[in-house]
N, C-alpha and C positions, 0 to 999 in steps of 0.2 A: 427480590428478583430483578435482574438487570433490565433496564428500559432503554430501547434503542430507537432513536428518531430516524426515519427513512424518508429521504426526498423522493416521493413517488413520481414526480414529474421530470426528474433528471434522466438523462439517457437519450439515445437516438431514436428509440422506438416507443416513446411515450410511457404511460404508467403500467401497461400490461405485463411486461417481463419483471418489473419491479414488484408489483403486487403478487405475481405468481411465485417469485423468489421468496417473498415474505411468508407466503403460505407453506412453501416447502420447508422453510426454516422452522416454522411453528410445529410442523409434523414431527420434527426430529429433536427439537430442544425447547425447554421452557424458558421463555423470556416475554417481556411486554413490548410489543411493537407499537410504534406511533407513526402512522402514515401521514405525511404532510403533502397536501396538494389539493387539486380540485375535487371537492367532496363527491359530487355526482358521478364523475368519471371513476373514482376509486370504488364507490359503492356498487357500481354496475359490474365490477370485476370480482367482487367478493361473493363467495357462496353464502347461502343463508346461515349456515352453521358457524360462520366466522365473523359475522357482522357485529356480534356482541363481544368478540374476543380481541378486536383490534380498534384502538383509538384512532380517530381521524381528526387532524387539525386542518381546517380549511385554509387554502392559499390559492388565490386566483392568478397571481403573477408567476411567470416562469422565466428564469434567466436563460436566454438563448446562447448557443455556442458562439455566435458572432458578436455578442455583447462584450464590452470591456469588463475585466474582472473587478475593477474598482467601482463599477456601476452597482454592484451587488450591495454595497454599503448603504446606498440611498434607497434601494427598493425593498422596503421593510415588509411588504406584503408578498414577497416571492417565497416559493416553497423552500429553497435552500436557506434563506435568511431565517425563516420561522423554525426550521429544523435545528439550526445552530443555536438559536435563542433558547430552545427547549433544554439544550445542554447547559447553556450559560445560567439559566434560571434553576438548574437542579431538577428539572422535570424529566430529564433523560441523562444517561451516563455517556452515551456515544451517538454519533451521527454517521449515516452511510449515504453517499450520493454518487450516482453515475452521471451527474450533470456536468456543468461547466467546472472543470477542475480548478481553474484559476480563481473563480468566485468562491468555491468551497474552501480553498486554502487561505484566501484573503479573509473571509469571514471567520474561519476557525482561528486564525492567528490574532486578528484584531478584536474580535468579540469575546473569545474565550481567554485570550492572553497566553503568555509563554510561561513555562515552568521556570523556577528560580535558577539563575545562572545559564539559561538558554537564551542566546542572543538571536538565533534564527532556527525555526523548526526545519525539519528535513523530511523529504518524501522517501519512504522505504519500499524496496521491492525485493522479492525473492527470486533468485536466478537458478535455473537448473544446474545441477552439479553431479560429478561422478561420486562424490561422497555420500554418506548416509543422509545428510541434511542439505537442503538448498542453501545457497550462499546469500547472505544479507548484503544488499548493495544500497548505499545512500551517500549523497542525495541524488535523486533521479529527476529533479525538475523544479524544486521549490526555490532554489537560489542559483542564479546564473553565475554570479561572482561571489567568491567566498574568501575570508581571511584565514590565516593559520588557526586562530582561535575557534573559528566556526568548524573547521575540520576536526579539531580536538573534541569539541562538543559532539560532533557526529559520531566519532569513534566510541565515546562513552555511551551515547544513546543506542547505537547499533549493537554494542556489546550486551547491554541489558535486554534489548529486544530479542537477541539470539538466545540469551540465557532463559528468559521468562517465557517467551512465546514458542521457541523451538526446543527448549529443554537441553541446551548444550551447557554442560557443567562449567567449562572454562573456555569461552569463545576466543579464538585467535583473531587479531585485527591487523589489517594491512592497508597501507596508503597506495592508491592506484597511481602508478608512475610509468615512465618509459624505460624502466630498468630496475633491478633489485638493489643495485648499489646505493649507498647513502647519498652519493653525489648526484644521483639522477633526479629528475623532476623539475618543476619550475620553482620560482622563489617562494611561492606560497606553500607548496608541499615540502620543500626543504625546511622551512621554518616550522611547519607542523611536525615534521619528523623529529626535530630537536625537542619540541615540547612533549612529544609522546614517548621519547626514549626513557625506559625504565618503568613505563606504565604496564601493569600486569596484562599480559595477553598480546601486547604489541610486538609484532614480528618484523616490522620495517616496511620497506617498499615492496609492492607486488605488481605483476604485469597483468595485462588483459586476460591471458590464458588462465591465470589463477582463479578467475571468477568461476570457471567451469570445471576445474580439475579437482576441486575439493580440498585444496591445500590450505585454504584460509576460510574462516567462517564469516567474517565481516570485512567488507572492503569499502573504503571511504574515498569520496571524491566530491568535487563541486557539482552542482545541478546541471551545468552545461555539459560536462563530460558524461555524467551519469545518464542523462537523457539520450545522448548519442549512443552510448553503449546499449541501453535498453532497446531503442528503436532499431539499431543494427542487429541485435540478437533476434528480435521479432522478425526482421526481414530475412535473415539467414534461415531461421526455422521454417518460415513460410516457403522459401525457395527450395529447401531440402525436401519438404513435404510434396511440393509440386513435382520435383524430379522423380521421386519415388513412385508417385502415382502415374506419371508419364511413362516411366520404364515398364511398370507393371502392365499398363494398358497396351503397350507395343509388343510385349514379349509373352507368348503362351507359357514358356518355362518360368518366367518371373511370376506369372499369375499363380502357378502351382506353389511356388515358393512363398508367395504372399499369403496364401491360405494357411500354410504351416506357421508363418511368422505373425499371424494376426494378433496373438497375445502380446508379442513384442512391440508391434506397432501401437497397440492400445496403451501400453505402458509408456512408450515414447511420447504419445500425444498428451498423456497426463502430465508429463514433465514440462512440456512447453505451452500448455493450455492455461491462459490467464484465468479462466473460469475456475480452475482448481484452487487458486489462492483467493480470488474474489475482488481484491483491491489493494491499494497501497495506503498504509497508515501515514498520516502526517504526524510525525513524532516530535515531541518537544512542546506540545501545547497542553493547557489544562483541560483535561477531558480526553475524548477520543474522537478522531475523525478519520473515516476510511474513504479514500477516493477511488471509485471504481471506474472501469473502462466505459466509455460512452456506448459501446456496442454490447454491453453486458447482457447475457441471457439470464433466465431465472436461476440457473445453477450458480452463476457468478454472484448474483445478489445474495443468494442463500449463504454462500461461503464468505462473502463480505460481512454479513450479519454475524456469522459465527466468529469471524476474526475480531469484530468489535466486542462481542461478549467476552471472548478470551482475554482481550487486551484489558478490559475493565477488571476481570476476575483475578488476573495475575499480579496486578499492582505495579506494572511497568513504570508508570510515572513516578511513584514514590521512590523506587530504586534508582531511577535516573537522577532525581533531585538530590538524594542522599550522596550518591557517588560524585556528582559535580560539586557539591558543597565541600566534600573532603578534598577534591582536587584543587578547587579554587581557593578555599579558605584554610586548607591544611588541617581540617578538623577530623 
């Protein structure tokens, strides 16, 4: 049975939504949760029937959002450090944290190590799309500056994430650029384009609109651009939601229409709600680390745990290593 270490102290609202999310997950799926954090606080949130079903690892220190990410390496008594160490020592297969994302990524990268032929891990997110599946976008924040080789690695990692996690038989891959022509992009993307030519599934350069129109399954960029895209999309979704609610409030006719369109609005919310996905995996490391939003509610934590379980079960890491070995070594 898969064991998942959960940073119970991570997140903006303390351990309550984390513990509740863990309980929701246990009601729907069989796995072994390990809650890491302040034992007394965690125990106070657990119903009697669950106190013997969940292992608690005591950790008194908590990495604050204002702390430097590199400080996490020195603070070995912190909840996120101990959670990552459980994976490193083989006591858990994955870790979930809604805490300091920089600390989580730093510890996961340096304590767990990288997969063979992966020079830099990448943070993956799923964007809403007109297609049947969400669009895989990476990197969205782990690496501000990237080389062409990094982008090639991201393409391979994203391809196998889409194949194994989303069930897409032959994922298409695109490089995010300012135009579809091969001459578009900066020097790094142009070099990556040349390296990816001929790689199965690579369709060339894609534009920002392709993230949402379903024309490409995996879109690759550096973490600086990816994070801007992610935050812009979140802002647009929030603004559209505001305008819809505002127009409905001001118009009696719109209120009637809104009642009829309630199901449509519900489906739209599911598409743009981060809680539906749960978190972003740091792909390219040994093991599994899911980085959740600081404002994660119990539903988001539940889905982050489910994502970690699926990541472990599908063997994504083995497939990435095998493909990169073939690409790099020609085997």
